[in-house]
C-alpha positions in Angstrom: 58.3 55.4 131.8 56.1 58.0 130.1 56.8 61.5 128.8 54.9 64.2 127.0 57.6 64.4 124.3 57.6 61.1 122.4 60.7 59.4 121.0 61.1 59.0 117.3 61.5 55.3 116.6 60.7 55.6 112.8 62.6 52.8 111.1 61.9 50.3 113.8 58.4 49.3 112.4 60.0 46.1 111.0 62.3 45.7 113.9 62.1 44.0 117.3 61.7 44.8 121.0 64.3 42.6 122.8 64.7 42.0 126.5 65.5 39.4 129.2 62.8 38.5 131.7 62.3 36.4 134.8 59.7 36.3 137.5 57.1 34.5 139.6 53.9 36.1 138.4 51.0 33.7 137.9 48.8 36.2 136.1 48.9 37.7 132.6 51.0 40.8 132.0 51.1 42.8 128.8 54.5 44.0 127.9 55.2 46.4 125.0 55.3 50.1 124.2 52.9 53.0 124.0 52.5 55.9 121.6 50.6 59.2 122.1 49.0 60.5 125.2 45.9 59.5 127.1 43.0 61.8 126.5 44.8 63.8 123.8 42.8 63.7 120.5 45.6 65.2 118.5 48.0 62.5 119.9 45.8 59.4 120.6 47.3 56.8 122.9 47.9 53.3 121.6 49.1 50.4 123.8 51.0 47.9 121.8 52.1 44.7 123.4 51.9 40.9 123.9 50.9 38.8 126.9 53.3 37.2 129.2 52.2 34.6 131.8 49.7 31.7 131.7 47.9 33.2 128.6 51.0 34.0 126.5 54.8 33.9 126.5 56.4 32.1 129.4 57.7 33.8 132.5 59.9 31.5 134.7 62.3 32.0 137.6 65.2 31.8 135.2 66.3 34.5 132.8 64.9 34.1 129.3 65.6 36.2 126.3 62.9 37.4 123.9 62.9 39.1 120.5 59.3 40.2 119.8 58.6 41.7 116.3 57.2 45.2 116.5 54.6 44.0 114.0 53.4 41.5 116.6 53.3 44.2 119.3 51.1 46.5 117.2 48.9 43.7 115.9 48.0 45.4 112.6 47.1 48.8 114.2 48.3 52.0 112.7 50.7 53.6 115.3 52.8 56.8 115.2 56.4 55.6 115.6 57.5 59.2 115.7 55.6 59.6 119.1 56.7 56.7 121.3 55.9 58.0 124.8 56.5 54.8 126.8 59.2 52.7 125.1 58.5 49.9 127.6 55.2 49.5 129.4 53.6 46.9 131.6 49.9 46.2 132.2 48.7 43.6 134.6 45.3 42.0 135.1 45.5 41.6 138.8 48.0 41.5 141.7 49.2 38.0 142.6 52.1 39.2 144.8 54.5 37.9 142.2 57.2 39.9 140.4 58.9 40.3 137.1 62.4 41.5 136.3 63.4 43.0 133.0 66.9 43.6 131.8 68.7 44.6 128.6 65.5 46.1 127.1 66.1 47.6 123.6 64.7 48.1 120.2 66.6 46.6 117.3 66.1 47.1 113.6 67.8 43.8 112.7 67.1 41.6 115.7 70.8 40.9 116.0 72.2 41.1 119.5 75.4 43.1 119.2 76.0 43.6 123.0 76.8 47.2 122.4 75.3 50.1 124.3 75.1 53.9 124.3 71.9 54.8 122.5 71.4 54.2 118.8 74.2 52.0 117.5 75.4 51.4 114.0 73.2 48.3 113.9 70.0 50.2 114.6 69.6 49.4 118.3 68.1 51.7 120.9 70.0 50.9 124.1 68.4 50.9 127.6 69.9 54.2 128.6 68.2 55.9 125.7 64.8 54.5 126.7 
């Protein structure tokens, strides 16, 4: 999910990336978002994520819900939230023939799960169809 025109997620700096995950992977996978573009000095790319798998958050064969603070994803880096080019990205360390499934991915300003869809909602969520 990458595009040359970034999405403006200003206001979500103190929010959350929320999603459900399940899988069988036995290696570490970084899940998060990216800003900017690779190789573009005027729009430097940053990868912002946390590790899932043996070295991080758990991935099991049952659905689990996560609410990851954006501040944890960026880890103190300065990122351009007006230029989110990959609202959801994955980076693995190696292929173990496992899988991961993600559903209900969204950004939320409050961390509250309203269950509503359709883009930006009144609670400040970015629904999957807007990502």
